[in-house]
C-alpha positions in Angstrom: 0.0 0.0 0.0 1.4 3.4 -1.0 2.2 6.0 1.7 0.2 9.2 2.1 1.2 12.1 -0.1 3.0 15.1 1.5 2.8 18.8 1.3 4.6 21.7 2.9 3.0 23.0 6.1 3.0 26.5 4.8 0.6 25.5 2.0 -2.2 25.0 4.6 -1.0 26.9 7.7 1.2 29.7 8.9 3.2 29.9 12.1 3.4 33.1 14.1 5.9 34.3 16.8 4.7 35.1 20.3 5.1 38.3 22.2 8.2 39.1 24.3 6.5 39.7 27.7 8.7 41.7 30.1 9.9 39.6 33.0 9.4 42.5 35.4 5.6 41.8 35.2 5.9 38.1 36.0 4.0 37.1 39.2 3.3 34.0 41.2 -0.5 34.4 40.7 -2.8 36.2 38.4 -5.4 35.7 35.7 -3.2 35.0 32.7 -0.9 32.0 32.5 2.4 32.7 30.8 3.1 29.6 28.8 6.7 28.5 28.1 8.1 25.4 26.3 8.5 23.9 29.8 4.7 23.7 30.0 4.6 21.2 27.1 4.4 17.5 27.6 6.5 15.3 25.2 3.5 13.3 24.1 1.1 16.4 23.9 -0.8 18.3 26.5 0.1 20.5 29.4 2.8 20.1 32.0 2.0 22.3 35.0 5.0 23.7 36.7 3.6 23.9 40.2 5.2 26.7 42.3 7.4 27.6 39.3 4.4 28.4 37.1 4.5 32.0 36.1 1.6 34.4 35.5 1.6 37.8 34.0 0.3 41.0 35.5 1.4 43.8 33.0 -0.3 45.3 30.0 -1.2 42.6 27.5 -1.6 43.1 23.7 -5.0 41.6 22.9 -3.8 39.6 19.9 -1.5 37.6 22.2 -4.3 36.3 24.4 -5.0 32.8 23.2 -8.4 31.3 22.4 -9.8 27.8 23.0 -8.3 25.2 20.6 -5.5 27.4 19.4 -2.6 25.2 18.4 0.8 26.1 19.8 4.3 24.6 19.0 7.3 24.8 21.2 10.1 26.5 19.3 12.8 26.2 22.0 14.0 23.0 23.7 13.6 24.2 27.3 13.9 20.5 28.3 15.1 17.4 26.4 12.5 16.1 23.9 10.2 19.2 24.0 11.3 20.9 20.8 8.3 20.8 18.3 5.8 19.5 20.9 2.3 20.8 20.4 -0.6 21.7 22.7 -4.2 22.7 22.1 -5.4 25.6 24.4 -8.2 24.2 26.6 -10.0 27.5 27.3 -10.2 31.1 26.1 -8.9 34.3 27.7 -6.5 32.6 30.1 -3.3 31.7 28.3 -0.7 34.0 26.7 1.2 33.5 23.5 4.8 33.8 24.6 7.7 34.5 22.3 9.3 31.0 22.3 6.0 29.4 21.1 4.7 29.3 17.5 0.9 29.8 17.0 -0.3 27.6 14.0 -3.0 29.3 12.1 -4.9 27.3 9.4 -5.1 28.9 5.9 -7.9 26.8 4.6 -10.3 24.0 5.4 -8.3 21.2 3.9 -6.5 20.4 7.2 -7.9 19.4 10.6 -6.4 21.2 13.5 -6.7 18.1 15.7 -5.0 16.0 13.1 -2.2 18.6 12.8 -1.8 18.5 16.6 -1.1 14.7 16.4 1.2 15.2 13.4 3.4 17.6 15.5 3.6 15.2 18.3 4.8 12.4 16.0 8.4 11.5 15.0 7.4 12.3 11.4 7.7 16.1 12.2 9.6 16.2 15.5 12.7 14.5 14.1 13.1 17.0 11.1 12.4 19.9 13.5 15.2 18.8 15.7 17.6 18.1 12.7 17.0 21.6 11.2 17.1 23.5 14.5 19.9 25.9 15.5 21.7 26.8 18.7 24.7 25.5 20.5 23.6 25.0 24.2 19.8 25.2 23.6 18.1 24.1 20.3 15.6 26.4 18.7 13.6 26.6 15.5 11.7 29.3 13.7 8.3 29.8 12.0 10.0 29.7 8.6 11.6 26.4 9.3 8.4 24.9 10.7 6.5 26.2 7.7 8.9 24.4 5.4 8.3 21.0 7.0 6.7 18.2 4.9 3.5 16.8 6.5 1.2 13.9 5.4 -1.8 15.2 3.5 -4.8 12.9 3.8 -8.5 13.2 2.7 -10.4 15.1 5.4 -12.4 12.0 6.5 -9.2 10.1 7.1 -7.7 13.0 9.0 -10.7 13.1 11.3 -10.9 9.4 12.1 -7.1 9.1 12.7 -7.3 12.2 15.0 -10.2 10.5 16.8 -8.3 7.2 17.3 -5.2 8.9 18.6 -7.2 11.2 20.9 -8.8 8.1 22.4 -5.3 6.9 23.3 -4.5 10.3 24.7 -7.6 10.2 26.9 -6.5 6.8 28.3 -3.0 8.0 28.9 -4.2 11.2 30.6 -6.6 9.2 32.8 -3.7 7.0 33.9 -1.5 10.0 34.6 -4.2 11.5 36.8 -4.5 8.2 38.6 -0.8 8.2 39.3 -1.0 11.7 40.7 -3.9 10.7 42.9 -1.9 7.7 44.2 1.1 10.0 44.9 -1.1 12.5 46.8 -2.6 9.6 48.8 0.9 8.3 49.7 2.0 11.8 50.7 -0.9 12.2 53.0 -0.5 8.7 54.5 3.3 9.4 55.1 2.4 12.5 57.1 -0.2 10.6 59.1 1.6 7.3 59.7 5.2 8.3 59.9 4.5 11.1 62.4 2.1 8.9 64.5 -0.9 11.1 63.8 -2.8 8.1 62.6 -2.3 4.7 64.1 -2.9 1.3 62.4 -5.3 -1.0 64.2 -4.0 -2.9 67.2 -1.0 -0.6 67.8 -1.2 1.5 70.9 2.3 1.6 72.4 3.9 5.0 72.7 6.6 5.9 70.2 10.2 6.4 71.5 12.9 8.9 70.7 16.3 7.6 69.5 19.6 9.0 68.3 20.3 7.7 64.8 23.5 6.2 66.2 21.3 3.9 68.2 19.5 2.7 65.0 22.4 2.6 62.5 26.1 1.9 62.2 28.3 3.0 59.4 29.4 0.4 56.8 33.0 1.2 55.8 33.9 -1.9 53.8 36.0 -1.4 50.7 37.9 -3.5 48.1 34.8 -4.7 46.4 36.1 -4.0 42.9 34.5 -7.3 41.6 31.0 -5.9 42.4 28.9 -3.7 40.1 29.2 0.1 40.4 25.9 1.6 41.7 24.6 5.1 42.1 22.2 6.5 44.7 19.5 8.8 43.4 16.7 10.7 45.0 14.0 9.5 42.7 15.1 6.2 41.1 16.6 4.7 44.3 19.8 2.7 44.0 20.5 1.8 40.4 23.4 0.6 38.2 25.7 3.6 37.5 25.5 2.7 33.8 21.8 3.5 33.8 22.5 7.2 34.6 22.5 9.3 31.4 25.7 11.1 32.0 29.5 10.8 31.5 31.2 8.2 33.7 33.3 10.3 36.1 34.3 7.4 38.4 37.9 6.7 39.2 39.7 3.8 37.6 41.0 2.8 41.0 38.0 1.7 42.9 39.8 0.3 46.0 38.4 3.1 48.1 34.8 2.7 46.9 32.4 1.6 49.5 30.5 -1.7 49.6 26.7 -1.6 49.9 24.5 -4.6 50.5 20.7 -5.3 50.4 19.0 -3.8 53.4 21.5 -0.9 53.8 20.5 2.8 53.4 22.9 4.8 51.3 22.9 8.6 51.0 24.7 11.3 49.2 26.9 13.0 51.8 26.8 16.3 49.9 23.1 16.2 49.2 21.4 14.5 52.2 20.1 17.9 53.0 18.0 17.5 49.8 16.8 14.0 50.8 19.0 12.0 48.4 18.9 8.6 50.1 17.6 5.2 49.2 17.3 1.6 50.5 19.4 -0.8 48.6 18.1 -4.1 47.2 21.5 -4.8 45.4 25.0 -5.6 46.4 27.6 -3.4 44.8 30.1 -0.6 45.4 29.4 3.2 45.4 31.6 6.3 45.3 33.3 7.4 48.5 31.0 10.5 48.2 28.2 8.3 49.6 27.6 7.3 53.2 26.4 3.8 53.9 24.1 3.1 57.0 23.6 -0.4 58.3 20.4 -0.9 60.4 20.7 -2.3 63.8 18.3 -4.8 65.5 14.8 -3.5 66.0 14.9 -1.3 62.8 12.8 -1.9 59.7 14.9 -0.5 56.9 11.9 0.0 54.6 10.1 2.1 57.2 13.3 4.2 57.7 13.7 4.6 54.0 10.2 6.2 53.9 10.9 8.2 57.0 14.1 9.7 55.5 11.9 11.2 52.7 9.7 13.2 55.1 10.2 17.0 54.8 10.5 17.3 58.6 13.3 14.7 58.7 15.0 16.1 55.6 15.0 19.5 57.4 16.9 17.8 60.3 19.4 16.5 57.8 19.8 20.1 56.6 20.2 21.4 60.1 22.9 18.9 61.0 24.8 19.3 57.7 28.1 21.2 57.9 29.2 23.9 55.6 29.0 27.7 55.0 26.4 27.6 52.1 24.1 25.0 50.7 26.5 24.1 47.8 29.1 23.0 50.4 26.9 21.3 53.0 27.8 17.7 53.9 26.3 15.3 56.4 29.0 12.8 57.5 28.0 9.9 59.6 29.1 11.3 62.9 26.8 14.3 62.4 24.0 12.1 61.1 24.4 9.9 64.2 23.5 12.9 66.5 20.0 13.4 65.0 17.1 12.4 67.1 13.9 10.9 65.7 10.8 9.3 67.2 9.7 5.9 65.9 7.4 3.0 67.0 8.4 -0.5 67.9 9.5 -2.9 65.1 6.1 -4.6 64.5 4.4 -1.2 63.8 7.3 -0.1 61.7 6.8 -3.2 59.5 3.1 -2.7 59.3 3.5 1.0 58.2 6.1 0.1 55.7 3.8 -2.5 54.1 1.0 0.1 53.6 3.4 2.6 52.0 5.1 -0.1 49.9 1.8 -1.3 48.6 1.0 2.2 47.2 4.6 2.4 45.8 3.9 -0.9 43.9 0.6 0.4 42.6 2.3 3.6 41.3 5.1 1.5 39.6 2.4 -0.6 37.9 0.5 2.4 36.6 3.8 4.0 35.4 4.6 0.8 33.5 1.1 0.7 32.1 1.3 4.3 30.9 4.7 3.8 29.4 3.4 0.8 27.5 0.4 2.8 26.2 2.6 5.7 25.1 4.9 3.2 23.2 1.9 1.5 21.6 0.4 4.9 20.6 3.7 6.0 19.0 3.8 2.8 17.0 0.2 3.2 15.9 0.7 6.9 15.1 3.7 6.1 12.9 1.7 3.6 10.9 -1.5 5.7 10.6 0.3 8.9 9.6 2.5 7.2 6.9 -0.4 5.2 5.4 1.2 1.9 6.3 -2.1 1.1 8.1 -5.3 2.6 6.8 -8.6 2.9 8.5 -11.9 2.3 6.7 -14.2 5.3 6.9 
């Protein structure tokens, strides 16, 4: 079966630059949302920036206030993979057309805006956008370069049904993403309730006791594990193989001073423990001397402690006990870590609390895998539909 014919985008649409809003009028709240490429999701849709989200409170040219269903394209790669991403504005009179975004205006009725939205979020367009982009440190493109792109040109009835199919996948992905967010919020609330003793699980009534961390952990200082795999301790991914980190290997060839870590240990980044960079290990390996390894003593459930070490109140203690003049030089060596006091329940309640939180973690992991699989399947289907390899009967 032959592929779909192609035309230049500028034959059916034009791309317009946004307005250079003055940063002096940025605010943390307000009516108008100032969109940037950072607001774009790699697979389409919005990525809210939380506390970093900017609004605008200055004078606004009317023509740069976006309308519902306006199609925007990211023309600067503010984060990896975002160059060329597209979004559809969900409501009128709320979002602003910023300078690093291209507004796609249709010239005629031979192209569906929803279809074009999916085209921009496919490799068919995103790859050539990246290849023709300029810039050294940050990639960027222009309305002219985008207008010169070749896009598949299908009969309108085919455009509409393909857009409908892909939008159904998007709906399922968004629904799963929202479920993940809900699970994360539930876990966050339970952590505050269970790890601070504000909510007790059934059958547990004994008072919690205060301990120094030196009473709960000893420091593992074993070295000469050069035959073991090199691991890295991360704040979000836990303890992983160092080779899985997407950055240049800066480890020393001589690993005789590298520290051994075993399953059931907690490792933390000595220079970043004030940011909560710690994790429970389920692997045996070696880590850089920049890490500190804590071995739990009797009466300590390490999974419970791993969750506790992520609590903002405990991370604040790590910051208070870290040594250094400024945040960039702070470090928390074991002898300072050992002087921190925390309040915990007896071992049986620790294990019960850990099981509750681990169950939610497993549910989140499952949903993330499910969403990743759906995104992969959608990308494969999109490639086949937009090239004409697979055709849908109308």
